TORKOLTOR-50466 format. One line per field, with one value per residue (C-alpha): residue number from 1; residue in three letters; x, y, z. Coordinates in Angstrom, 3 decimals, m for minus. Example, Ala and Ser with C-alpha at 12.3 -4.5 7.8 and 13.67 -1.06 7.14 Angstrom:
REM TORKOLTOR-50466
tigu = c(1; 2)
rolo = c(ALA; SER)
c1 = c(12.300; 13.670)
c2 = c(m4.500; m1.060)
c3 = c(7.800; 7.140)
//
This chain:
REM TORKOLTOR-50466
tigu = c(1; 2; 3; 4; 5; 6; 7; 8; 9; 10; 11; 12; 13; 14; 15; 16; 17; 18; 19; 20; 21; 22; 23; 24; 25; 26; 27; 28; 29; 30; 31; 32; 33; 34; 35; 36; 37; 38; 39; 40; 41; 42; 43; 44; 45; 46; 47; 48; 49; 50; 51; 52; 53; 54; 55; 56; 57; 58; 59; 60; 61; 62; 63; 64; 65; 66; 67; 68; 69; 70; 71; 72; 73; 74; 75; 76; 77; 78; 79; 80; 81; 82; 83; 84; 85; 86; 87; 88; 89; 90; 91; 92; 93; 94; 95; 96; 97; 98; 99; 100; 101; 102; 103; 104; 105; 106; 107; 108; 109; 110; 111; 112; 113; 114; 115; 116; 117; 118; 119; 120; 121; 122; 123; 124; 125; 126; 127; 128; 129; 130; 131; 132; 133; 134; 135; 136; 137; 138; 139; 140; 141; 142; 143; 144; 145; 146; 147; 148; 149; 150; 151; 152; 153; 154; 155; 156; 157; 158; 159; 160; 161; 162; 163)
rolo = c(MET; SER; GLU; MET; LYS; THR; SER; PRO; LEU; ALA; VAL; ARG; LYS; ALA; VAL; ALA; GLY; ASP; VAL; GLY; THR; LEU; PHE; ARG; PHE; THR; ALA; GLY; LEU; ILE; GLU; ASP; HIS; LEU; PRO; GLY; GLN; LYS; PRO; TRP; THR; THR; ALA; GLU; ALA; ILE; GLU; ALA; ASN; GLY; PHE; GLY; ALA; ASP; PRO; LEU; PHE; GLU; ALA; LEU; ILE; ALA; GLU; ARG; ASP; GLY; LYS; PRO; ILE; GLY; PHE; VAL; SER; PHE; PHE; ARG; GLY; TYR; ALA; GLY; TRP; ARG; GLY; GLN; PRO; MET; GLY; ILE; VAL; HIS; ALA; LEU; TYR; VAL; ARG; PRO; GLU; GLU; ARG; ARG; SER; GLY; ALA; ALA; ARG; ALA; LEU; MET; ALA; GLY; VAL; ALA; ARG; ILE; ALA; ARG; GLU; ARG; GLY; TRP; ILE; ARG; ILE; GLU; LEU; PHE; VAL; GLU; ASP; GLY; ARG; PRO; ALA; LEU; SER; PHE; TYR; GLU; ARG; ILE; GLY; MET; ARG; ASP; LEU; HIS; HIS; ARG; HIS; LEU; ARG; LEU; GLU; GLY; GLU; ALA; LEU; SER; ASP; LEU; ALA; ARG; MET)
c1 = c(m103.010; m105.779; m108.202; m111.015; m109.126; m108.424; m112.062; m113.673; m114.795; m118.126; m119.406; m123.114; m125.558; m126.969; m130.727; m133.156; m132.534; m128.923; m129.796; m128.573; m125.274; m124.833; m125.544; m122.999; m120.381; m121.103; m120.664; m117.351; m116.176; m117.050; m115.220; m112.125; m112.121; m113.482; m113.112; m115.951; m118.230; m121.746; m123.200; m125.101; m127.461; m129.850; m130.766; m134.128; m132.445; m130.227; m133.266; m135.249; m132.288; m130.954; m133.944; m136.903; m138.766; m135.912; m132.620; m129.823; m127.100; m126.344; m124.100; m122.182; m121.370; m118.359; m118.934; m116.746; m118.449; m121.780; m120.819; m120.579; m117.046; m117.221; m119.171; m118.872; m121.563; m121.677; m123.961; m124.161; m122.704; m122.106; m118.764; m119.865; m116.725; m117.065; m120.852; m120.857; m122.111; m119.616; m119.645; m118.827; m117.800; m119.087; m117.798; m115.626; m115.250; m113.753; m113.798; m110.341; m109.627; m110.347; m108.212; m105.487; m107.517; m108.579; m112.060; m111.558; m110.118; m113.038; m115.591; m113.913; m113.737; m117.500; m118.082; m115.758; m117.779; m121.025; m119.412; m118.434; m121.876; m123.588; m121.232; m119.787; m116.522; m114.832; m115.110; m114.180; m113.908; m112.492; m109.804; m108.623; m104.956; m102.764; m105.183; m103.528; m106.344; m104.754; m101.951; m104.535; m106.475; m103.304; m102.347; m105.649; m105.007; m106.671; m104.831; m104.510; m105.736; m104.628; m107.912; m109.292; m112.585; m114.706; m117.969; m120.760; m123.097; m124.925; m125.120; m122.789; m125.188; m128.167; m126.367; m125.502; m129.009; m130.438; m128.400)
c2 = c(89.760; 89.730; 86.823; 88.989; 89.576; 85.908; 84.841; 84.846; 88.058; 88.291; 91.074; 91.461; 93.929; 96.374; 96.219; 98.625; 96.932; 98.111; 101.827; 102.255; 100.589; 102.743; 105.866; 104.843; 104.117; 107.441; 109.224; 107.347; 108.447; 112.072; 111.768; 110.488; 113.513; 116.241; 115.251; 116.600; 117.288; 115.922; 114.052; 116.214; 113.332; 111.129; 107.479; 108.499; 110.279; 107.276; 105.032; 107.284; 107.885; 104.340; 102.130; 104.112; 103.915; 105.542; 104.690; 107.215; 104.840; 101.249; 99.905; 96.793; 95.813; 93.831; 91.530; 89.378; 86.810; 88.335; 91.811; 94.769; 96.131; 98.431; 99.608; 101.073; 103.195; 103.758; 104.840; 104.632; 107.493; 108.234; 108.510; 111.085; 111.019; 107.250; 107.153; 104.366; 103.816; 103.775; 103.406; 106.148; 105.238; 107.790; 106.434; 103.634; 103.113; 100.365; 100.465; 101.498; 98.169; 96.316; 98.444; 96.566; 93.354; 93.056; 94.508; 97.619; 95.495; 93.063; 95.913; 97.467; 94.023; 93.725; 97.032; 95.859; 92.662; 94.663; 97.001; 94.052; 92.407; 95.646; 96.577; 99.675; 100.647; 101.963; 102.972; 106.448; 108.111; 111.237; 111.282; 114.422; 115.340; 113.887; 111.181; 107.796; 106.078; 107.286; 104.726; 101.962; 102.895; 102.942; 99.472; 98.021; 99.391; 102.819; 105.654; 109.120; 111.429; 114.578; 116.264; 118.895; 118.093; 121.222; 121.926; 124.451; 124.802; 127.204; 130.839; 130.278; 127.608; 129.902; 132.849; 130.844; 129.417; 132.946; 133.912)
c3 = c(84.922; 87.558; 87.964; 86.589; 83.310; 82.666; 82.491; 79.023; 77.424; 75.559; 73.329; 72.668; 71.158; 73.677; 74.291; 75.955; 79.321; 79.142; 79.241; 82.850; 81.996; 78.902; 80.948; 83.653; 81.018; 79.265; 82.595; 83.050; 79.630; 80.435; 83.764; 81.936; 79.609; 81.887; 85.580; 87.696; 84.695; 85.114; 82.135; 79.655; 78.830; 80.806; 80.787; 79.330; 76.393; 75.747; 75.713; 73.363; 71.022; 70.922; 71.381; 70.085; 66.789; 64.834; 66.630; 66.206; 67.382; 68.178; 70.956; 71.834; 75.410; 76.551; 79.525; 81.684; 83.952; 82.921; 84.203; 81.809; 81.565; 78.537; 75.521; 72.062; 70.419; 66.670; 63.848; 60.090; 58.100; 54.476; 52.692; 50.101; 47.957; 47.647; 47.531; 50.123; 53.676; 56.537; 60.301; 62.750; 66.280; 68.717; 72.030; 73.307; 77.035; 79.153; 82.959; 84.262; 85.975; 82.690; 80.404; 78.513; 78.904; 75.241; 75.836; 73.652; 70.838; 71.087; 70.986; 67.935; 66.265; 66.853; 65.048; 62.246; 61.791; 61.620; 59.081; 56.859; 57.196; 56.164; 53.357; 55.063; 53.455; 56.597; 60.213; 61.391; 64.762; 66.387; 69.051; 70.819; 70.386; 73.064; 74.192; 74.920; 72.946; 69.707; 69.950; 70.602; 67.478; 65.413; 66.783; 65.536; 62.065; 62.017; 60.291; 61.778; 58.973; 60.811; 60.088; 62.383; 64.039; 63.989; 65.785; 65.323; 68.291; 70.554; 69.494; 66.525; 65.225; 65.744; 64.114; 61.006; 60.745; 60.690; 57.609)
//
């Protein structure tokens, strides 16, 4: 294990001053999934959507020696069949040199603590088929439900809305 990975890990709530870090980590996540793809968002959009009057998401940042090494973003959802609130993890990213250092587990544990404090009955997320992250999520206790993740956007969204 490298020297960097042996120093203590801290997880904290992201604040508006972290917008640049959240943007860089989002760009890193996109690069992991779609190499060469430029981010579809901006730091300004992240600030407005996460730290404005009506935040659409929350985030936690993992740090080692005071330097950000990863983040998780999540939001409250609703488990309709149960009639209970739940958490939905939107993104989890750890810098490549910090992977397998416990940072991802610590970030997910932070979301789990928030879920328990708020009375959320579960946490859900989506993972693309074949991604190595799936085995990580299973190791921390998540179950693969084998559901298909479907999306409606662009012209198809507009066409349906016109019906």
